[in-house]
C-alpha positions as CSV (number, residue, x, y, z in Angstrom):
1,X,0.0,-0.1,-0.2
2,X,0.9,3.4,-0.7
3,X,-0.4,6.7,0.5
4,X,-0.7,9.6,-2.2
5,X,-1.2,13.4,-1.7
6,X,-3.5,14.7,-4.6
7,X,-4.8,18.6,-5.2
8,X,-7.9,18.7,-7.3
9,X,-8.2,21.8,-9.4
10,X,-11.5,21.2,-11.6
11,X,-11.2,18.1,-13.8
12,X,-7.1,17.1,-13.0
13,X,-4.9,16.0,-10.5
14,X,-1.8,17.6,-9.7
15,X,0.7,15.3,-7.7
16,X,3.9,17.4,-7.0
17,X,3.2,19.8,-9.7
18,X,2.6,17.5,-12.2
19,X,-0.6,17.1,-14.0
20,X,-2.5,13.9,-14.2
21,X,-5.8,13.6,-16.0
22,X,-8.3,11.6,-14.4
23,X,-10.5,9.1,-16.3
24,X,-13.1,7.3,-14.5
25,X,-16.0,8.1,-11.9
26,X,-17.3,7.1,-8.5
27,X,-18.8,3.7,-8.5
28,X,-20.7,3.6,-5.3
29,X,-21.0,4.8,-1.5
30,X,-21.1,2.8,1.6
31,X,-20.6,3.4,5.4
32,X,-17.5,1.8,7.3
33,X,-16.7,2.8,10.8
34,X,-18.4,6.1,11.0
35,X,-16.4,7.5,7.9
36,X,-17.7,7.7,4.6
37,X,-15.6,5.3,2.3
38,X,-15.6,5.8,-1.6
39,X,-14.6,2.8,-3.5
40,X,-13.2,4.1,-7.2
41,X,-11.2,3.5,-9.9
42,X,-9.1,5.9,-11.1
43,X,-7.6,5.5,-14.7
44,X,-4.4,7.7,-14.3
45,X,-2.0,9.0,-17.2
46,X,1.2,9.1,-15.1
47,X,4.1,10.5,-17.2
48,X,3.1,7.7,-19.7
49,X,1.1,7.2,-22.7
50,X,-0.1,4.0,-21.0
51,X,-3.5,4.3,-19.3
52,X,-3.4,2.5,-16.0
53,X,-6.6,1.6,-13.7
54,X,-5.7,1.9,-10.0
55,X,-8.2,0.6,-7.4
56,X,-8.2,2.8,-4.5
57,X,-10.2,3.3,-1.3
58,X,-10.7,6.9,0.0
59,X,-11.6,8.0,3.6
60,X,-13.6,11.1,3.2
61,X,-12.6,13.5,6.5
62,X,-14.5,16.2,4.9
63,X,-11.9,18.3,3.0
64,X,-9.1,15.8,3.8
65,X,-9.2,12.2,1.9
66,X,-6.6,9.8,2.8
67,X,-6.2,7.5,-0.1
68,X,-5.0,4.2,-0.1
69,X,-3.8,3.0,-3.6
70,X,-2.9,-0.4,-4.6
71,X,-0.4,-0.6,-7.2
72,X,-0.7,-3.3,-9.7
73,X,2.3,-5.3,-10.8
74,X,1.8,-4.4,-14.5
75,X,2.2,-0.7,-13.8
76,X,4.6,0.4,-16.6
77,X,8.3,0.5,-15.3
78,X,8.8,4.2,-16.7
79,X,6.3,5.8,-14.1
80,X,7.9,7.6,-11.3
81,X,7.2,6.3,-8.3
82,X,8.0,9.5,-6.7
83,X,5.0,10.9,-7.6
84,X,3.1,8.6,-5.2
85,X,5.0,9.4,-2.0
86,X,2.7,11.5,-0.4
87,X,0.3,11.2,2.8
88,X,-3.0,13.1,2.2
89,X,-5.2,14.6,-0.6
90,X,-6.7,18.0,-0.2
91,X,-10.0,18.3,-1.8
92,X,-11.2,21.9,-2.3
93,X,-14.5,23.0,-1.0
94,X,-16.8,25.9,-1.0
95,X,-17.1,27.7,2.5
96,X,-19.9,30.0,3.0
97,X,-19.0,32.7,5.4
98,X,-21.2,35.1,7.8
99,X,-19.7,37.9,8.9
100,X,-17.1,37.7,6.4
101,X,-16.3,41.6,6.3
102,X,-15.2,41.6,9.7
103,X,-11.7,41.4,11.3
104,X,-11.7,37.5,11.4
105,X,-13.9,36.8,8.4
106,X,-11.3,38.7,6.3
107,X,-8.4,37.1,7.7
108,X,-10.2,33.5,7.0
109,X,-11.2,34.4,3.4
110,X,-7.7,35.5,2.9
111,X,-6.3,32.2,4.2
112,X,-8.8,29.7,2.6
113,X,-8.4,31.5,-0.9
114,X,-4.5,30.8,-0.3
115,X,-5.7,27.2,-0.1
116,X,-7.8,27.3,-3.4
117,X,-11.2,27.2,-1.4
118,X,-14.1,28.7,-2.9
119,X,-15.8,31.4,-0.7
120,X,-19.3,32.8,-0.5
121,X,-19.8,35.9,1.6
122,X,-23.3,36.7,2.9
123,X,-24.0,40.3,3.0
124,X,-27.0,42.6,3.1
125,X,-25.9,44.1,-0.3
126,X,-23.8,42.2,-2.7
127,X,-23.7,44.7,-5.0
128,X,-21.6,46.9,-2.6
129,X,-18.7,44.7,-3.2
130,X,-16.3,44.4,-6.0
131,X,-15.1,40.9,-7.0
132,X,-11.3,40.6,-7.1
133,X,-10.7,36.9,-7.0
134,X,-12.8,34.5,-9.1
135,X,-13.0,32.0,-6.2
136,X,-15.1,34.9,-4.2
137,X,-18.6,35.5,-4.7
138,X,-21.4,37.6,-2.5
139,X,-24.7,36.4,-1.8
140,X,-27.7,38.2,0.0
141,X,-29.1,37.8,3.5
142,X,-30.9,39.8,6.0
143,X,-31.1,38.7,9.5
144,X,-33.9,41.3,10.4
145,X,-36.1,39.9,7.5
146,X,-35.0,36.4,8.3
147,X,-34.0,36.2,4.3
148,X,-31.0,34.3,3.0
149,X,-30.3,33.3,-0.7
150,X,-30.9,29.7,-0.7
151,X,-28.5,28.8,-4.0
152,X,-25.9,30.1,-1.8
153,X,-26.5,27.3,0.9
154,X,-26.8,25.0,-1.6
155,X,-23.5,25.4,-3.1
156,X,-21.8,25.2,0.2
157,X,-19.9,22.5,1.7
158,X,-19.2,24.2,4.9
159,X,-20.5,27.1,6.5
160,X,-18.3,29.4,9.1
161,X,-20.9,31.6,11.0
162,X,-19.0,34.8,12.5
163,X,-22.1,37.1,12.5
164,X,-22.7,39.3,15.4
165,X,-22.6,43.0,16.1
166,X,-19.2,44.3,17.6
167,X,-19.1,43.8,21.5
168,X,-16.8,46.9,22.3
169,X,-17.3,49.3,19.6
170,X,-20.4,51.2,21.7
171,X,-21.3,51.6,25.3
172,X,-23.6,49.0,26.5
173,X,-27.2,50.7,26.5
174,X,-30.1,48.3,27.0
175,X,-30.7,49.1,22.9
176,X,-27.0,48.2,22.1
177,X,-27.1,45.1,24.3
178,X,-30.2,43.7,22.5
179,X,-28.5,44.4,19.1
180,X,-25.5,42.6,20.3
181,X,-27.5,39.3,21.4
182,X,-30.1,39.3,18.6
183,X,-27.5,39.6,15.9
184,X,-25.9,36.5,17.0
185,X,-29.0,34.6,18.2
186,X,-31.4,35.4,15.2
187,X,-28.6,34.6,12.7
188,X,-28.1,31.4,13.7
189,X,-31.7,30.8,13.9
190,X,-31.9,31.7,10.1
191,X,-29.4,29.3,9.2
192,X,-30.9,26.4,11.2
193,X,-34.2,27.3,9.5
194,X,-32.9,27.4,5.9
195,X,-30.7,24.2,6.4
196,X,-33.7,22.3,7.7
197,X,-36.1,23.5,5.0
198,X,-33.9,23.2,1.8
199,X,-32.2,20.0,0.6
200,X,-28.2,20.8,0.5
201,X,-24.8,19.3,0.8
202,X,-23.5,21.6,3.8
203,X,-21.4,18.5,6.1
204,X,-19.8,21.1,8.6
205,X,-20.9,24.1,10.6
206,X,-18.3,26.1,12.4
207,X,-19.9,28.8,14.6
208,X,-18.1,31.4,16.6
209,X,-18.3,31.9,20.4
210,X,-16.6,33.7,22.8
211,X,-14.9,33.1,26.4
212,X,-17.2,35.8,27.7
213,X,-19.2,32.6,28.3
214,X,-17.2,32.1,31.4
215,X,-17.3,34.2,34.7
216,X,-14.3,35.8,36.5
217,X,-11.6,33.7,38.2
218,X,-12.0,32.8,41.6
219,X,-8.6,33.3,42.9
220,X,-8.7,31.0,46.0
221,X,-9.4,28.0,43.5
222,X,-6.2,27.4,41.2
223,X,-8.6,26.4,38.1
224,X,-8.8,27.1,34.5
225,X,-12.2,27.6,32.9
226,X,-12.8,24.4,30.5
227,X,-15.3,23.7,28.0
228,X,-17.6,21.9,30.4
229,X,-18.1,24.8,32.7
230,X,-21.6,26.3,32.8
231,X,-22.3,29.8,31.1
232,X,-21.9,32.7,33.6
233,X,-25.0,34.8,34.6
234,X,-23.8,38.2,33.4
235,X,-24.7,39.8,30.2
236,X,-22.1,38.2,27.9
237,X,-22.1,34.8,29.7
238,X,-25.9,34.5,28.8
239,X,-25.6,36.0,25.3
240,X,-22.8,33.4,24.7
241,X,-25.1,30.8,25.8
242,X,-27.9,31.9,23.7
243,X,-25.6,32.4,20.6
244,X,-24.7,28.7,20.7
245,X,-27.9,27.1,21.6
246,X,-29.3,28.9,18.3
247,X,-26.8,26.9,16.4
248,X,-27.2,23.8,17.9
249,X,-30.1,22.4,16.3
250,X,-27.9,22.1,13.0
251,X,-26.4,18.8,14.9
252,X,-29.9,17.2,14.6
253,X,-29.7,17.9,10.8
254,X,-26.7,15.4,10.3
255,X,-24.3,18.2,10.3
256,X,-20.7,18.2,12.2
257,X,-20.9,21.0,14.3
258,X,-17.9,23.1,15.9
259,X,-18.2,26.0,18.1
260,X,-15.2,27.7,18.7
261,X,-15.1,30.1,22.2
262,X,-12.8,32.8,21.1
263,X,-10.3,34.8,23.4
264,X,-9.2,38.3,23.1
265,X,-8.0,38.5,19.5
266,X,-4.5,40.0,18.8
267,X,-4.4,41.9,15.5
268,X,-3.1,45.0,14.3
269,X,-6.2,45.7,12.1
270,X,-8.9,46.0,14.8
271,X,-10.1,44.3,18.0
272,X,-8.3,44.9,21.3
273,X,-4.5,45.6,20.2
274,X,-5.1,49.0,18.7
275,X,-6.8,50.0,21.8
276,X,-3.6,48.9,23.9
277,X,-1.7,50.8,21.5
278,X,-3.4,54.0,21.4
279,X,-1.8,55.5,24.7
280,X,1.5,54.3,23.6
281,X,1.7,57.1,21.0
282,X,2.0,59.6,23.9
283,X,4.5,57.7,25.5
284,X,2.0,55.9,28.5
285,X,1.5,52.6,29.0
286,X,-2.2,52.4,30.1
287,X,-2.6,49.5,33.0
288,X,-6.3,48.8,33.4
289,X,-7.3,48.7,37.3
290,X,-5.0,46.4,39.3
291,X,-3.4,45.2,36.2
292,X,-3.4,41.5,37.6
293,X,-6.3,40.3,35.8
294,X,-5.3,37.6,33.7
295,X,-6.1,37.9,29.7
296,X,-6.8,34.7,27.5
297,X,-5.6,36.0,24.4
298,X,-5.3,34.5,21.0
299,X,-3.1,35.8,17.9
300,X,-5.0,36.3,14.7
301,X,-3.0,33.8,12.7
302,X,-3.7,31.3,15.4
303,X,-7.3,31.8,15.4
304,X,-7.5,31.5,11.6
305,X,-5.4,28.4,11.6
306,X,-8.0,27.0,14.0
307,X,-11.0,27.7,11.9
308,X,-9.3,25.9,8.6
309,X,-8.2,23.2,11.2
310,X,-11.6,22.7,12.3
311,X,-12.7,22.6,8.6
312,X,-10.1,19.9,7.6
313,X,-10.5,17.6,10.6
314,X,-13.5,15.7,11.1
315,X,-12.6,14.5,14.6
316,X,-13.2,18.2,15.6
317,X,-17.0,18.2,17.1
318,X,-18.4,20.1,19.9
319,X,-17.0,23.0,21.6
320,X,-13.3,24.2,22.1
321,X,-11.9,27.1,23.7
322,X,-9.5,29.0,21.2
323,X,-7.0,30.7,23.6
324,X,-3.1,30.4,23.8
325,X,-1.7,28.1,25.9
326,X,-0.2,30.7,28.1
327,X,-2.5,33.7,29.4
328,X,-1.1,36.7,30.6
329,X,-2.3,39.7,32.7
330,X,-3.2,43.0,31.8
331,X,0.2,44.4,33.4
332,X,2.3,42.0,31.2
333,X,0.7,42.8,28.1
334,X,0.8,46.3,28.3
335,X,4.3,46.5,29.4
336,X,5.4,44.0,26.9
337,X,3.6,45.9,24.1
338,X,5.3,49.0,25.6
339,X,8.7,47.8,25.4
340,X,8.3,46.4,21.9
341,X,6.5,49.6,20.7
342,X,8.4,52.4,22.5
343,X,11.4,50.4,23.9
344,X,12.4,52.2,26.9
345,X,10.6,55.6,26.3
346,X,7.3,55.0,28.3
347,X,5.5,55.9,31.6
348,X,3.6,53.3,33.4
349,X,0.2,54.5,34.4
350,X,-2.5,52.7,36.3
351,X,-6.0,53.7,35.2
352,X,-8.2,53.4,38.4
353,X,-11.2,50.9,38.1
354,X,-13.6,53.7,39.2
355,X,-12.7,55.7,36.1
356,X,-13.2,52.9,33.7
357,X,-16.3,52.3,35.0
358,X,-17.1,56.2,34.3
359,X,-16.2,55.9,30.8
360,X,-17.2,52.4,29.6
361,X,-20.2,51.7,32.3
362,X,-21.1,48.1,32.3
363,X,-18.6,47.3,29.6
364,X,-16.1,47.8,32.3
365,X,-16.8,44.7,33.9
366,X,-15.2,42.9,30.6
367,X,-12.2,45.0,30.8
368,X,-11.6,44.3,34.5
369,X,-12.6,40.9,34.5
370,X,-9.9,38.2,35.0
371,X,-10.5,34.7,33.2
372,X,-8.3,32.0,32.9
373,X,-9.2,29.9,30.0
374,X,-7.8,26.4,29.2
375,X,-6.8,25.2,25.3
376,X,-6.1,21.8,26.4
377,X,-9.0,20.3,24.5
378,X,-8.1,21.8,21.3
379,X,-4.4,20.7,22.0
380,X,-5.6,17.1,22.5
381,X,-6.9,17.2,18.8
382,X,-3.0,18.0,18.0
383,X,-3.7,21.7,16.8
384,X,-0.2,23.6,17.7
385,X,0.1,27.2,18.1
386,X,2.4,29.4,16.1
387,X,2.5,31.6,19.1
388,X,1.7,30.3,22.2
389,X,3.7,32.8,24.1
390,X,2.9,36.8,24.3
391,X,6.4,37.8,23.7
392,X,6.6,36.0,20.2
393,X,3.1,37.4,19.4
394,X,3.8,40.8,20.3
395,X,7.1,40.9,18.4
396,X,5.5,39.5,15.3
397,X,2.4,42.5,15.6
398,X,4.8,45.1,16.0
399,X,7.5,44.2,13.1
400,X,4.8,44.1,10.4
């Protein structure tokens, strides 16, 4: 038995860069030990005018296919055996993204395009978007009116659900809190409704969530929050609980559901990092409150990699915390960033908790909250982090 890596591009295979035309078809499907198995005969033209039929068994793991290839004894001697020395097969799929125009959505789209996926981005007004890549298209949806372009769903193999109003860009009035919750819950309900009412080939749904699910650390107990902990009783905790519940029915529709509870995202373009950087323009390192509160963070590149990992690994099901393995305190993050940006020319200043409460209102609870969150479940799935430590993450983000 040999294992091969095959990249599918339209109607040809590419093995190690060499084009190999395919002749043949899938004959039938059977179920075997929880995986869909395809038994097929591939007629492959391998650097030779001879057409060779190769019986093979392919285990479909959504976008990853492991192929066991039986090499017949009569294979022509001029075939380059090195072409068959690979371990997996990457099948490019169509991914539909909600919230695709935001920070995380844009970063995921860019990474998926580099891997030759096709992308459909749901938006309220597709006409406003200029198509710059043949592998990107836009389709209409409107959460308020509960409308979605059904054809977009039918074309998709995977859905990445990121939609939701920004939690940190406005003060938390009652109206704003309703917008934050409704944008997440009603969009999830819309996806469930459309998937349940229309025939489709969607196999996987990956939904964003947040570590706002968890409450504050109990400093009397040396314990990290894990995925099995209950949602906290405050606004963000209950919003995350409703958010996850809204999308959970897709699991009963025979879809693989993955929920990624995301930590504080560090990226130059948006999110928390620009806010930390702002006072440094004036040589001030603003330590919030006591500075002892723990921040469970994640570099944007690792977050994107986690989403793609969830697409390409069928073993991932259920809920995972997406945070770096080594959380830091607010003071450690602030001073580390100050040293990277301003070297030794900065003044550490503590911003009192009461001042943050006056300026931010209820949102100050999240700024001052300490939440130590575990990523061990994701690591158990063999996901590795490019930036497990804050020093490397800051260095990469400040040298771009």
